[in-house]
Structure formats: structure tokens, C-alpha cells
TIPA-588958 format. One record per atom (N, C-alpha, C, O): residue number from 0; x, y, z; atom name. Coordinates in Angstrom, 3 decimals. Layout:
REM TIPA-588958
{NUM; {X; Y; Z}; 'CA'};
...
END
This chain:
REM TIPA-588958
{0; {88.972; 57.100; -135.056}; 'N'};
{0; {87.618; 57.389; -134.689}; 'CA'};
{0; {87.575; 58.650; -133.819}; 'C'};
{0; {86.709; 59.505; -134.006}; 'O'};
{1; {88.486; 58.759; -132.894}; 'N'};
{1; {88.533; 59.943; -132.033}; 'CA'};
{1; {88.771; 61.197; -132.874}; 'C'};
{1; {88.162; 62.238; -132.630}; 'O'};
{2; {89.664; 61.093; -133.869}; 'N'};
{2; {89.933; 62.220; -134.757}; 'CA'};
{2; {88.685; 62.582; -135.551}; 'C'};
{2; {88.387; 63.764; -135.724}; 'O'};
{3; {87.956; 61.590; -136.035}; 'N'};
{3; {86.741; 61.848; -136.810}; 'CA'};
{3; {85.689; 62.569; -135.969}; 'C'};
{3; {85.053; 63.508; -136.448}; 'O'};
{4; {85.500; 62.144; -134.732}; 'N'};
{4; {84.544; 62.810; -133.847}; 'CA'};
{4; {84.940; 64.272; -133.680}; 'C'};
{4; {84.100; 65.163; -133.804}; 'O'};
{5; {86.209; 64.520; -133.401}; 'N'};
{5; {86.679; 65.891; -133.218}; 'CA'};
{5; {86.520; 66.705; -134.500}; 'C'};
{5; {86.058; 67.845; -134.458}; 'O'};
{6; {86.897; 66.127; -135.630}; 'N'};
{6; {86.839; 66.844; -136.907}; 'CA'};
{6; {85.403; 67.190; -137.301}; 'C'};
{6; {85.130; 68.300; -137.758}; 'O'};
{7; {84.492; 66.240; -137.123}; 'N'};
{7; {83.131; 66.438; -137.613}; 'CA'};
{7; {82.205; 67.129; -136.631}; 'C'};
{7; {81.173; 67.662; -137.039}; 'O'};
{8; {82.546; 67.137; -135.327}; 'N'};
{8; {81.631; 67.721; -134.343}; 'CA'};
{8; {82.249; 68.792; -133.447}; 'C'};
{8; {81.530; 69.624; -132.892}; 'O'};
{9; {83.572; 68.778; -133.302}; 'N'};
{9; {84.212; 69.677; -132.349}; 'CA'};
{9; {84.343; 69.076; -130.961}; 'C'};
{9; {84.976; 69.670; -130.088}; 'O'};
{10; {83.755; 67.910; -130.744}; 'N'};
{10; {83.823; 67.262; -129.439}; 'CA'};
{10; {85.108; 66.459; -129.270}; 'C'};
{10; {85.646; 65.913; -130.233}; 'O'};
{11; {85.592; 66.397; -128.029}; 'N'};
{11; {86.656; 65.480; -127.641}; 'CA'};
{11; {85.953; 64.280; -127.024}; 'C'};
{11; {85.049; 64.440; -126.203}; 'O'};
{12; {86.362; 63.085; -127.416}; 'N'};
{12; {85.692; 61.881; -126.929}; 'CA'};
{12; {86.702; 60.808; -126.572}; 'C'};
{12; {87.839; 60.827; -127.045}; 'O'};
{13; {86.279; 59.869; -125.732}; 'N'};
{13; {87.075; 58.691; -125.412}; 'CA'};
{13; {86.232; 57.458; -125.736}; 'C'};
{13; {85.010; 57.471; -125.581}; 'O'};
{14; {86.895; 56.399; -126.185}; 'N'};
{14; {86.203; 55.152; -126.505}; 'CA'};
{14; {85.921; 54.399; -125.218}; 'C'};
{14; {86.821; 54.171; -124.410}; 'O'};
{15; {84.675; 54.018; -125.034}; 'N'};
{15; {84.319; 53.191; -123.889}; 'CA'};
{15; {84.335; 51.712; -124.240}; 'C'};
{15; {84.722; 50.879; -123.421}; 'O'};
{16; {83.905; 51.379; -125.483}; 'N'};
{16; {83.948; 49.982; -125.896}; 'CA'};
{16; {83.637; 49.859; -127.378}; 'C'};
{16; {82.984; 50.722; -127.964}; 'O'};
{17; {84.108; 48.784; -127.969}; 'N'};
{17; {83.725; 48.411; -129.317}; 'CA'};
{17; {82.363; 47.743; -129.212}; 'C'};
{17; {82.187; 46.802; -128.438}; 'O'};
{18; {81.385; 48.234; -129.997}; 'N'};
{18; {80.056; 47.635; -129.981}; 'CA'};
{18; {79.944; 46.484; -130.971}; 'C'};
{18; {79.296; 45.476; -130.689}; 'O'};
{19; {80.573; 46.635; -132.128}; 'N'};
{19; {80.507; 45.567; -133.114}; 'CA'};
{19; {80.906; 46.050; -134.491}; 'C'};
{19; {81.180; 47.231; -134.709}; 'O'};
{20; {80.931; 45.108; -135.411}; 'N'};
{20; {81.267; 45.384; -136.803}; 'CA'};
{20; {80.118; 44.850; -137.647}; 'C'};
{20; {79.645; 43.735; -137.422}; 'O'};
{21; {79.676; 45.629; -138.602}; 'N'};
{21; {78.584; 45.210; -139.463}; 'CA'};
{21; {79.020; 45.305; -140.915}; 'C'};
{21; {79.673; 46.269; -141.312}; 'O'};
{22; {78.660; 44.306; -141.702}; 'N'};
{22; {78.971; 44.295; -143.129}; 'CA'};
{22; {77.747; 43.777; -143.861}; 'C'};
{22; {77.229; 42.708; -143.539}; 'O'};
{23; {77.285; 44.537; -144.848}; 'N'};
{23; {76.140; 44.086; -145.635}; 'CA'};
{23; {76.193; 44.662; -147.032}; 'C'};
{23; {76.703; 45.761; -147.252}; 'O'};
{24; {75.656; 43.901; -147.978}; 'N'};
{24; {75.593; 44.336; -149.364}; 'CA'};
{24; {74.277; 45.081; -149.564}; 'C'};
{24; {73.213; 44.600; -149.174}; 'O'};
{25; {74.363; 46.259; -150.174}; 'N'};
{25; {73.181; 47.059; -150.489}; 'CA'};
{25; {72.881; 46.845; -151.970}; 'C'};
{25; {73.660; 47.265; -152.825}; 'O'};
{26; {71.749; 46.191; -152.285}; 'N'};
{26; {71.418; 45.956; -153.695}; 'CA'};
{26; {71.218; 47.266; -154.452}; 'C'};
{26; {70.826; 48.277; -153.869}; 'O'};
{27; {71.488; 47.238; -155.741}; 'N'};
{27; {71.354; 48.439; -156.572}; 'CA'};
{27; {69.967; 49.050; -156.459}; 'C'};
{27; {69.832; 50.273; -156.444}; 'O'};
{28; {68.934; 48.216; -156.380}; 'N'};
{28; {67.558; 48.722; -156.323}; 'CA'};
{28; {67.276; 49.509; -155.044}; 'C'};
{28; {66.354; 50.324; -155.021}; 'O'};
{29; {68.046; 49.284; -153.986}; 'N'};
{29; {67.843; 49.982; -152.717}; 'CA'};
{29; {68.850; 51.104; -152.492}; 'C'};
{29; {68.643; 51.952; -151.625}; 'O'};
{30; {69.923; 51.119; -153.250}; 'N'};
{30; {71.007; 52.083; -153.036}; 'CA'};
{30; {70.625; 53.467; -153.554}; 'C'};
{30; {69.938; 53.599; -154.568}; 'O'};
{31; {71.075; 54.482; -152.850}; 'N'};
{31; {70.762; 55.866; -153.190}; 'CA'};
{31; {71.158; 56.212; -154.625}; 'C'};
{31; {70.405; 56.891; -155.322}; 'O'};
{32; {72.308; 55.763; -155.068}; 'N'};
{32; {72.777; 56.077; -156.426}; 'CA'};
{32; {72.528; 54.946; -157.420}; 'C'};
{32; {72.987; 55.015; -158.560}; 'O'};
{33; {71.802; 53.901; -157.000}; 'N'};
{33; {71.465; 52.814; -157.896}; 'CA'};
{33; {72.616; 51.885; -158.233}; 'C'};
{33; {72.567; 51.183; -159.243}; 'O'};
{34; {73.663; 51.868; -157.396}; 'N'};
{34; {74.828; 51.014; -157.640}; 'CA'};
{34; {74.996; 50.087; -156.432}; 'C'};
{34; {75.092; 50.543; -155.293}; 'O'};
{35; {75.029; 48.772; -156.704}; 'N'};
{35; {75.252; 47.829; -155.611}; 'CA'};
{35; {76.595; 48.118; -154.950}; 'C'};
{35; {77.582; 48.394; -155.632}; 'O'};
{36; {76.630; 48.055; -153.629}; 'N'};
{36; {77.879; 48.266; -152.906}; 'CA'};
{36; {77.811; 47.551; -151.562}; 'C'};
{36; {76.753; 47.085; -151.140}; 'O'};
{37; {78.945; 47.476; -150.911}; 'N'};
{37; {79.017; 46.854; -149.598}; 'CA'};
{37; {79.317; 47.922; -148.562}; 'C'};
{37; {80.244; 48.716; -148.725}; 'O'};
{38; {78.528; 47.939; -147.495}; 'N'};
{38; {78.782; 48.822; -146.358}; 'CA'};
{38; {79.481; 48.030; -145.272}; 'C'};
{38; {79.041; 46.934; -144.925}; 'O'};
{39; {80.549; 48.560; -144.736}; 'N'};
{39; {81.217; 47.979; -143.576}; 'CA'};
{39; {81.262; 49.077; -142.524}; 'C'};
{39; {81.821; 50.148; -142.756}; 'O'};
{40; {80.671; 48.805; -141.372}; 'N'};
{40; {80.639; 49.793; -140.296}; 'CA'};
{40; {81.267; 49.235; -139.039}; 'C'};
{40; {81.034; 48.083; -138.674}; 'O'};
{41; {82.063; 50.055; -138.379}; 'N'};
{41; {82.656; 49.694; -137.091}; 'CA'};
{41; {82.050; 50.654; -136.082}; 'C'};
{41; {82.168; 51.871; -136.225}; 'O'};
{42; {81.408; 50.111; -135.070}; 'N'};
{42; {80.624; 50.911; -134.140}; 'CA'};
{42; {81.250; 50.889; -132.745}; 'C'};
{42; {81.614; 49.833; -132.227}; 'O'};
{43; {81.367; 52.070; -132.156}; 'N'};
{43; {81.932; 52.226; -130.825}; 'CA'};
{43; {80.961; 52.981; -129.936}; 'C'};
{43; {80.167; 53.793; -130.410}; 'O'};
{44; {81.033; 52.705; -128.647}; 'N'};
{44; {80.368; 53.567; -127.672}; 'CA'};
{44; {81.444; 54.532; -127.198}; 'C'};
{44; {82.509; 54.110; -126.748}; 'O'};
{45; {81.167; 55.830; -127.300}; 'N'};
{45; {82.123; 56.843; -126.863}; 'CA'};
{45; {81.468; 57.751; -125.837}; 'C'};
{45; {80.243; 57.820; -125.730}; 'O'};
{46; {82.297; 58.434; -125.098}; 'N'};
{46; {81.830; 59.416; -124.118}; 'CA'};
{46; {82.478; 60.744; -124.471}; 'C'};
{46; {83.688; 60.824; -124.678}; 'O'};
{47; {81.656; 61.783; -124.536}; 'N'};
{47; {82.165; 63.129; -124.806}; 'CA'};
{47; {82.805; 63.661; -123.523}; 'C'};
{47; {82.187; 63.641; -122.459}; 'O'};
{48; {84.053; 64.138; -123.635}; 'N'};
{48; {84.780; 64.616; -122.459}; 'CA'};
{48; {85.181; 66.083; -122.576}; 'C'};
{48; {85.770; 66.638; -121.648}; 'O'};
{49; {84.870; 66.713; -123.702}; 'N'};
{49; {85.232; 68.116; -123.855}; 'CA'};
{49; {84.876; 68.626; -125.236}; 'C'};
{49; {84.246; 67.937; -126.038}; 'O'};
{50; {85.292; 69.835; -125.484}; 'N'};
{50; {85.028; 70.460; -126.774}; 'CA'};
{50; {83.664; 71.127; -126.807}; 'C'};
{50; {82.950; 71.166; -125.805}; 'O'};
{51; {83.319; 71.647; -127.969}; 'N'};
{51; {82.036; 72.325; -128.156}; 'CA'};
{51; {81.482; 71.948; -129.529}; 'C'};
{51; {82.213; 71.925; -130.519}; 'O'};
{52; {80.194; 71.656; -129.577}; 'N'};
{52; {79.547; 71.269; -130.822}; 'CA'};
{52; {79.606; 72.409; -131.833}; 'C'};
{52; {79.264; 73.553; -131.532}; 'O'};
{53; {80.057; 72.058; -133.057}; 'N'};
{53; {80.167; 73.053; -134.126}; 'CA'};
{53; {80.113; 72.324; -135.464}; 'C'};
{53; {80.329; 71.113; -135.511}; 'O'};
{54; {79.829; 73.041; -136.556}; 'N'};
{54; {79.844; 72.404; -137.879}; 'CA'};
{54; {81.264; 72.024; -138.274}; 'C'};
{54; {82.230; 72.586; -137.759}; 'O'};
{55; {81.386; 71.073; -139.187}; 'N'};
{55; {82.694; 70.666; -139.685}; 'CA'};
{55; {83.304; 71.819; -140.473}; 'C'};
{55; {82.642; 72.373; -141.350}; 'O'};
{56; {84.549; 72.196; -140.184}; 'N'};
{56; {85.164; 73.365; -140.826}; 'CA'};
{56; {85.210; 73.313; -142.351}; 'C'};
{56; {85.053; 74.348; -142.998}; 'O'};
{57; {85.421; 72.129; -142.945}; 'N'};
{57; {85.541; 72.066; -144.406}; 'CA'};
{57; {84.190; 71.993; -145.103}; 'C'};
{57; {84.137; 71.975; -146.333}; 'O'};
{58; {83.106; 71.950; -144.351}; 'N'};
{58; {81.771; 71.990; -144.932}; 'CA'};
{58; {81.220; 70.669; -145.411}; 'C'};
{58; {80.131; 70.644; -145.986}; 'O'};
{59; {81.939; 69.543; -145.196}; 'N'};
{59; {81.416; 68.244; -145.633}; 'CA'};
{59; {80.181; 67.837; -144.846}; 'C'};
{59; {79.298; 67.172; -145.388}; 'O'};
{60; {80.104; 68.219; -143.592}; 'N'};
{60; {78.928; 67.950; -142.772}; 'CA'};
{60; {78.097; 69.223; -142.736}; 'C'};
{60; {78.582; 70.278; -142.329}; 'O'};
{61; {76.843; 69.118; -143.165}; 'N'};
{61; {75.991; 70.311; -143.269}; 'CA'};
{61; {75.692; 70.930; -141.916}; 'C'};
{61; {75.678; 72.154; -141.784}; 'O'};
{62; {75.453; 70.095; -140.903}; 'N'};
{62; {75.079; 70.624; -139.601}; 'CA'};
{62; {75.386; 69.586; -138.538}; 'C'};
{62; {75.192; 68.392; -138.768}; 'O'};
{63; {75.858; 70.016; -137.388}; 'N'};
{63; {76.080; 69.135; -136.247}; 'CA'};
{63; {75.053; 69.493; -135.188}; 'C'};
{63; {74.968; 70.644; -134.762}; 'O'};
{64; {74.277; 68.513; -134.765}; 'N'};
{64; {73.271; 68.737; -133.725}; 'CA'};
{64; {73.271; 67.558; -132.763}; 'C'};
{64; {73.649; 66.444; -133.125}; 'O'};
{65; {72.846; 67.816; -131.546}; 'N'};
{65; {72.684; 66.760; -130.561}; 'CA'};
{65; {71.206; 66.408; -130.557}; 'C'};
{65; {70.364; 67.270; -130.305}; 'O'};
{66; {70.881; 65.142; -130.835}; 'N'};
{66; {69.494; 64.706; -130.921}; 'CA'};
{66; {69.225; 63.664; -129.845}; 'C'};
{66; {69.929; 62.657; -129.777}; 'O'};
{67; {68.217; 63.886; -129.002}; 'N'};
{67; {67.875; 62.861; -127.999}; 'CA'};
{67; {67.498; 61.550; -128.699}; 'C'};
{67; {66.837; 61.573; -129.738}; 'O'};
{68; {67.910; 60.422; -128.143}; 'N'};
{68; {67.664; 59.124; -128.775}; 'CA'};
{68; {66.205; 58.897; -129.179}; 'C'};
{68; {65.965; 58.402; -130.280}; 'O'};
{69; {65.222; 59.235; -128.343}; 'N'};
{69; {63.836; 58.993; -128.765}; 'CA'};
{69; {63.448; 59.761; -130.037}; 'C'};
{69; {62.529; 59.351; -130.746}; 'O'};
{70; {64.133; 60.860; -130.328}; 'N'};
{70; {63.804; 61.678; -131.500}; 'CA'};
{70; {64.460; 61.182; -132.789}; 'C'};
{70; {64.091; 61.630; -133.876}; 'O'};
{71; {65.425; 60.267; -132.687}; 'N'};
{71; {66.157; 59.800; -133.867}; 'CA'};
{71; {65.219; 59.115; -134.858}; 'C'};
{71; {65.398; 59.254; -136.067}; 'O'};
{72; {64.215; 58.373; -134.361}; 'N'};
{72; {63.288; 57.661; -135.249}; 'CA'};
{72; {62.536; 58.613; -136.177}; 'C'};
{72; {62.040; 58.189; -137.220}; 'O'};
{73; {62.445; 59.879; -135.818}; 'N'};
{73; {61.730; 60.860; -136.640}; 'CA'};
{73; {62.638; 61.533; -137.668}; 'C'};
{73; {62.161; 62.333; -138.472}; 'O'};
{74; {63.917; 61.231; -137.660}; 'N'};
{74; {64.867; 61.869; -138.563}; 'CA'};
{74; {65.025; 61.084; -139.857}; 'C'};
{74; {64.871; 59.862; -139.867}; 'O'};
{75; {65.331; 61.774; -140.938}; 'N'};
{75; {65.771; 61.114; -142.164}; 'CA'};
{75; {67.219; 60.703; -141.898}; 'C'};
{75; {68.047; 61.537; -141.529}; 'O'};
{76; {67.520; 59.424; -142.085}; 'N'};
{76; {68.828; 58.935; -141.656}; 'CA'};
{76; {69.254; 57.740; -142.498}; 'C'};
{76; {68.447; 57.138; -143.206}; 'O'};
{77; {70.507; 57.419; -142.409}; 'N'};
{77; {71.060; 56.228; -143.044}; 'CA'};
{77; {70.697; 55.009; -142.204}; 'C'};
{77; {70.535; 55.115; -140.989}; 'O'};
{78; {70.569; 53.859; -142.848}; 'N'};
{78; {70.278; 52.624; -142.132}; 'CA'};
{78; {71.364; 52.297; -141.116}; 'C'};
{78; {71.087; 51.609; -140.133}; 'O'};
{79; {72.602; 52.772; -141.324}; 'N'};
{79; {73.680; 52.459; -140.375}; 'CA'};
{79; {73.394; 53.058; -138.999}; 'C'};
{79; {73.906; 52.559; -137.996}; 'O'};
{80; {72.591; 54.113; -138.933}; 'N'};
{80; {72.216; 54.676; -137.634}; 'CA'};
{80; {71.427; 53.640; -136.840}; 'C'};
{80; {71.688; 53.428; -135.656}; 'O'};
{81; {70.464; 52.998; -137.493}; 'N'};
{81; {69.665; 51.995; -136.801}; 'CA'};
{81; {70.494; 50.769; -136.415}; 'C'};
{81; {70.245; 50.156; -135.377}; 'O'};
{82; {71.470; 50.411; -137.235}; 'N'};
{82; {72.365; 49.306; -136.895}; 'CA'};
{82; {73.155; 49.651; -135.635}; 'C'};
{82; {73.257; 48.829; -134.724}; 'O'};
{83; {73.715; 50.860; -135.576}; 'N'};
{83; {74.458; 51.301; -134.397}; 'CA'};
{83; {73.603; 51.336; -133.148}; 'C'};
{83; {74.045; 50.934; -132.072}; 'O'};
{84; {72.369; 51.820; -133.291}; 'N'};
{84; {71.458; 51.858; -132.139}; 'CA'};
{84; {71.121; 50.447; -131.663}; 'C'};
{84; {71.045; 50.200; -130.459}; 'O'};
{85; {70.917; 49.515; -132.607}; 'N'};
{85; {70.629; 48.132; -132.227}; 'CA'};
{85; {71.816; 47.510; -131.501}; 'C'};
{85; {71.635; 46.786; -130.522}; 'O'};
{86; {73.030; 47.787; -131.974}; 'N'};
{86; {74.221; 47.276; -131.288}; 'CA'};
{86; {74.338; 47.851; -129.886}; 'C'};
{86; {74.654; 47.124; -128.945}; 'O'};
{87; {74.089; 49.144; -129.735}; 'N'};
{87; {74.193; 49.786; -128.421}; 'CA'};
{87; {73.125; 49.265; -127.463}; 'C'};
{87; {73.372; 49.114; -126.266}; 'O'};
{88; {71.947; 48.993; -127.995}; 'N'};
{88; {70.828; 48.545; -127.163}; 'CA'};
{88; {70.998; 47.085; -126.722}; 'C'};
{88; {70.698; 46.745; -125.577}; 'O'};
{89; {71.480; 46.220; -127.628}; 'N'};
{89; {71.504; 44.786; -127.335}; 'CA'};
{89; {72.859; 44.250; -126.905}; 'C'};
{89; {72.928; 43.194; -126.276}; 'O'};
{90; {73.942; 44.955; -127.231}; 'N'};
{90; {75.296; 44.500; -126.913}; 'CA'};
{90; {75.473; 43.005; -127.199}; 'C'};
{90; {75.822; 42.244; -126.297}; 'O'};
{91; {75.236; 42.576; -128.452}; 'N'};
{91; {75.320; 41.144; -128.750}; 'CA'};
{91; {76.736; 40.611; -128.547}; 'C'};
{91; {77.706; 41.270; -128.920}; 'O'};
{92; {76.858; 39.420; -127.956}; 'N'};
{92; {78.189; 38.870; -127.695}; 'CA'};
{92; {79.009; 38.658; -128.957}; 'C'};
{92; {80.238; 38.690; -128.911}; 'O'};
{93; {78.336; 38.439; -130.092}; 'N'};
{93; {79.048; 38.239; -131.348}; 'CA'};
{93; {79.463; 39.564; -131.981}; 'C'};
{93; {80.272; 39.579; -132.909}; 'O'};
{94; {78.911; 40.692; -131.482}; 'N'};
{94; {79.221; 41.989; -132.077}; 'CA'};
{94; {78.523; 42.209; -133.402}; 'C'};
{94; {78.925; 43.080; -134.174}; 'O'};
{95; {77.472; 41.429; -133.685}; 'N'};
{95; {76.749; 41.579; -134.944}; 'CA'};
{95; {75.251; 41.497; -134.690}; 'C'};
{95; {74.781; 40.623; -133.962}; 'O'};
{96; {74.509; 42.413; -135.296}; 'N'};
{96; {73.051; 42.349; -135.224}; 'CA'};
{96; {72.530; 41.728; -136.508}; 'C'};
{96; {73.182; 41.789; -137.550}; 'O'};
{97; {71.367; 41.138; -136.424}; 'N'};
{97; {70.725; 40.554; -137.598}; 'CA'};
{97; {70.225; 41.642; -138.523}; 'C'};
{97; {70.550; 42.816; -138.343}; 'O'};
{98; {69.438; 41.258; -139.511}; 'N'};
{98; {68.897; 42.243; -140.448}; 'CA'};
{98; {68.135; 43.348; -139.713}; 'C'};
{98; {67.383; 43.084; -138.774}; 'O'};
{99; {68.340; 44.565; -140.149}; 'N'};
{99; {67.647; 45.714; -139.581}; 'CA'};
{99; {66.568; 46.118; -140.563}; 'C'};
{99; {66.843; 46.300; -141.749}; 'O'};
{100; {65.348; 46.261; -140.085}; 'N'};
{100; {64.241; 46.623; -140.931}; 'CA'};
{100; {64.498; 48.000; -141.542}; 'C'};
{100; {64.807; 48.954; -140.827}; 'O'};
{101; {64.369; 48.096; -142.852}; 'N'};
{101; {64.569; 49.354; -143.554}; 'CA'};
{101; {63.217; 49.827; -144.030}; 'C'};
{101; {62.521; 49.122; -144.761}; 'O'};
{102; {62.845; 51.028; -143.612}; 'N'};
{102; {61.548; 51.571; -144.013}; 'CA'};
{102; {61.388; 52.956; -143.455}; 'C'};
{102; {62.291; 53.464; -142.789}; 'O'};
{103; {60.266; 53.577; -143.708}; 'N'};
{103; {60.018; 54.909; -143.199}; 'CA'};
{103; {61.052; 55.887; -143.727}; 'C'};
{103; {61.242; 56.003; -144.938}; 'O'};
{104; {61.711; 56.583; -142.834}; 'N'};
{104; {62.664; 57.613; -143.203}; 'CA'};
{104; {64.067; 57.070; -143.433}; 'C'};
{104; {64.980; 57.835; -143.745}; 'O'};
{105; {64.255; 55.757; -143.285}; 'N'};
{105; {65.587; 55.183; -143.447}; 'CA'};
{105; {65.944; 55.119; -144.933}; 'C'};
{105; {65.114; 54.764; -145.770}; 'O'};
{106; {67.182; 55.467; -145.239}; 'N'};
{106; {67.678; 55.398; -146.614}; 'CA'};
{106; {69.087; 54.836; -146.593}; 'C'};
{106; {69.745; 54.860; -145.552}; 'O'};
{107; {69.562; 54.332; -147.724}; 'N'};
{107; {70.945; 53.839; -147.829}; 'CA'};
{107; {71.794; 54.938; -148.388}; 'C'};
{107; {72.999; 54.757; -148.567}; 'O'};
END
């Protein structure tokens, strides 16, 4: 995870805690490519300790930006973003959040 943060953003980070693990099946009718699949996400709270924000060198990430949390709801984003935010906000003892409402700008 630390390597991924560095590779995709240029930031150096340290893990503060595991927030939780989420697993859900995305039906074909809701999936971006129309194929049923399972998403498994492992979510961590991290703290940036160095580095500088930059685009990913190999071009897989189109742009790296820092977005204030209140502005995230206005972004086109994957549903996993809302799952991560729910985990960070509620810190459930089981490490799992219930169903996350999918709508508006959220996509799979």
C-alpha cells in the first residue's frame, strides 16, 4: 500500500490503522463494462509524511489532485470511495460497513 501511494501520487505515507475490508458483488446491470464481478477493497488510514504530489510516471493515473473531503461528493467517482469514507467516518468495530447508497455521480 505504501508503494502504491508513492507510485501513484509521489507522496511518502505511513499507515496509521486498518479501517476495514469490503467485499461485494457488482451485478452486470450496474457494472461499467456490463460484466458481473466482485470488488474486494482493503482500506487504510494513512498520513502523508513527505514527497510531492505529481502524476503517475507511467500514465495509468490521468491526474493526481488533493481534494478537500467536503468536495468529494461533487466528483465523479467509484463507489469504493464512498465505502472508504464511510469506514473512516464510522470506524466500525467489525471493519465492515453496510450497503452504500449508489447514485448521483457514483459509478462502478
